[in-house]
C-alpha positions in Angstrom: 150.1 145.9 -13.9 149.7 142.2 -15.7 149.4 140.3 -12.5 147.0 142.3 -11.0 145.0 141.6 -14.1 144.6 138.2 -13.6 144.3 138.3 -10.0 140.6 140.8 -11.7 140.1 138.7 -13.6 140.7 135.0 -11.1 138.8 136.7 -8.7 135.7 138.4 -10.9 135.4 134.2 -11.9 135.2 132.8 -8.4 133.0 136.1 -7.9 130.5 134.2 -10.6 131.3 130.5 -9.5 130.3 131.1 -6.0 127.1 133.3 -7.2 125.8 130.3 -9.6 126.0 127.8 -6.5 124.3 130.7 -4.5 121.3 130.6 -7.4 122.0 126.6 -6.9 121.1 126.4 -3.5 118.7 128.6 -3.9 116.3 126.1 -6.3 117.3 123.7 -4.1 116.3 125.1 -0.7 112.4 126.2 -2.7 112.6 122.5 -4.5 112.7 121.2 -1.3 110.4 123.8 -0.1 107.5 122.8 -2.9 108.3 119.4 -2.1 107.6 119.4 1.7 104.2 121.7 1.2 103.4 118.5 -1.6 104.0 115.6 1.5 102.5 118.1 4.1 99.1 118.4 2.4 99.1 114.2 1.9 100.1 113.6 5.7 96.8 115.0 6.2 95.3 113.6 3.6 96.2 110.0 4.3 95.5 111.2 7.9 91.8 112.1 7.0 91.2 108.7 5.1 92.3 106.6 8.4 90.2 108.3 10.7 88.0 107.2 8.2 88.9 104.6 7.7 88.5 104.2 11.0 85.2 105.2 12.1 84.0 102.5 9.1 85.9 99.8 10.8 84.3 100.3 14.2 80.8 101.0 12.8 81.5 97.8 11.3 82.1 95.8 13.9 79.5 97.0 15.8 77.0 96.0 13.4 78.8 92.7 13.7 78.9 92.7 17.3 74.6 93.2 17.0 74.6 90.5 14.1 75.9 88.6 16.4 73.7 89.1 19.1 71.0 88.6 16.9 71.7 86.0 15.5 72.3 83.8 19.0 69.6 85.6 20.3 67.4 83.7 17.6 69.3 80.3 18.1 68.5 80.6 22.0 64.9 81.0 20.9 65.2 77.7 18.7 66.8 76.1 21.5 65.0 76.2 24.2 63.6 73.1 24.8 67.2 71.5 24.5 67.8 74.0 26.9 64.9 73.0 29.5 66.6 69.4 28.9 70.8 70.1 29.8 69.2 72.9 32.8 67.0 69.5 34.0 70.2 67.2 33.9 73.0 69.7 34.7 72.7 68.8 38.9 73.0 65.2 38.5 75.6 65.6 36.1 77.8 67.9 37.7 76.3 67.3 41.9 74.1 64.7 42.5 75.7 60.3 41.1 77.9 62.5 38.7 81.8 62.3 40.2 83.1 66.1 37.9 82.9 67.6 40.7 84.9 65.7 43.3 86.6 64.4 41.2 88.1 67.4 40.1 88.6 69.0 43.8 90.1 66.0 45.1 92.7 67.6 47.7 92.7 70.8 46.3 91.7 72.4 49.6 95.0 71.3 51.3 96.6 73.6 48.8 97.3 77.6 48.0 96.7 77.8 44.9 97.8 80.2 42.5 94.8 82.5 41.0 95.8 81.7 37.9 95.3 77.5 38.9 91.2 78.6 39.8 90.9 80.7 37.0 92.0 77.9 34.5 89.2 75.1 36.5 86.3 77.9 36.7 87.6 78.4 32.6 87.5 74.4 32.8 83.9 74.3 34.6 82.4 77.3 32.1 83.3 76.1 28.9 81.6 72.7 29.3 78.6 74.4 30.5 78.3 77.0 27.4 79.2 73.2 25.1 76.4 72.2 27.1 73.8 74.8 26.3 75.1 75.7 23.6 76.3 79.5 24.1 78.9 81.5 24.2 77.4 84.1 25.9 79.1 84.5 29.8 75.8 86.1 30.8 73.2 83.6 30.5 75.4 80.8 32.2 75.5 82.6 34.1 71.8 82.9 34.8 71.7 79.6 34.6 74.4 78.8 37.8 72.1 81.3 39.6 69.1 79.6 39.4 70.5 76.0 39.6 72.1 77.2 43.1 75.7 76.1 40.6 78.2 77.6 42.5 82.0 77.8 40.2 84.9 75.8 41.8 86.5 78.6 42.8 84.0 78.8 46.0 83.6 75.1 46.0 87.3 75.4 46.7 87.0 78.2 49.0 84.1 76.3 51.0 86.2 73.6 51.1 89.4 75.0 52.7 87.5 76.7 55.3 85.7 73.6 56.5 89.9 71.5 55.7 91.3 74.6 58.5 88.5 73.9 61.0 89.6 70.7 60.8 93.2 71.2 61.5 92.8 73.5 64.0 91.1 71.0 66.1 93.4 68.5 65.8 96.4 69.3 68.3 98.3 66.4 67.3 98.7 68.0 63.9 99.6 71.7 64.7 102.4 70.3 66.1 103.5 68.3 63.7 103.8 71.5 61.5 105.0 73.4 64.2 101.9 75.5 64.6 101.9 74.5 68.2 104.2 74.6 71.1 102.6 74.0 74.1 101.7 70.8 73.7 103.6 67.8 75.6 104.6 65.0 73.4 106.7 62.4 75.4 109.7 61.5 74.5 110.7 58.0 73.2 112.7 57.2 77.0 109.7 58.3 78.9 107.9 56.1 77.0 110.5 53.4 77.4 110.2 53.6 81.2 107.1 53.8 80.9 106.7 49.9 80.1 109.4 48.7 83.0 
C-alpha cells in the first residue's frame, strides 16, 4: 500500500508539472499573438509612411523637372542671339570648310558597324551640338538639325554605304577577288605567258 501511495504522489506531482508547463505555453502563445498583432500594426503604419514618402518624392521630382524646364526656357530666351550665331556657324564647322565629319566618317562605309558603335558616333556629335548651343534639351538639338538639314553620322553612313555598295557592285574584278562572282574568266599565269611567247 505504501508503494501505491508513492506512485500516486509521483503521478500527482507529474500532472502538476505538466499543467504548469501547459500554463506557461498558453501564456507564451498569448504573448506571441499580442506581439504578432503589434508587428502587423507596425508594418501597416510603416507601409503607409512609405507610400506617403513615395508620393512626396514623386511630387518633388515633378516640381524639380518643371523648375529645370523653366530655367532652361529662361536660359534659352537669354541665349537666342548666341544660338543664332552658333546656327550660322554650324554648316561651316561640320560640313563646309571644316574637316570634322569627313574625319569622323572616313572609311566607315566599308565596315559592318555594330549599332552601339553607330550610336556612340551619334552621341559624340549630339554632345558637340549640346555644347555648341549650350542646352541639354534633345528637342532643341533635333529642331536645329532639321532646320539646317544636318544629318547625324548614322544617316550619313547609310548614304555613304549605299554609294559604296553601288560602286562595289559595278566593279567585277573586286567582286571576283572577294568571291562574290564566279562567272568571270580570269586568265591564268600560264595563259598570259603563252600569249607573249
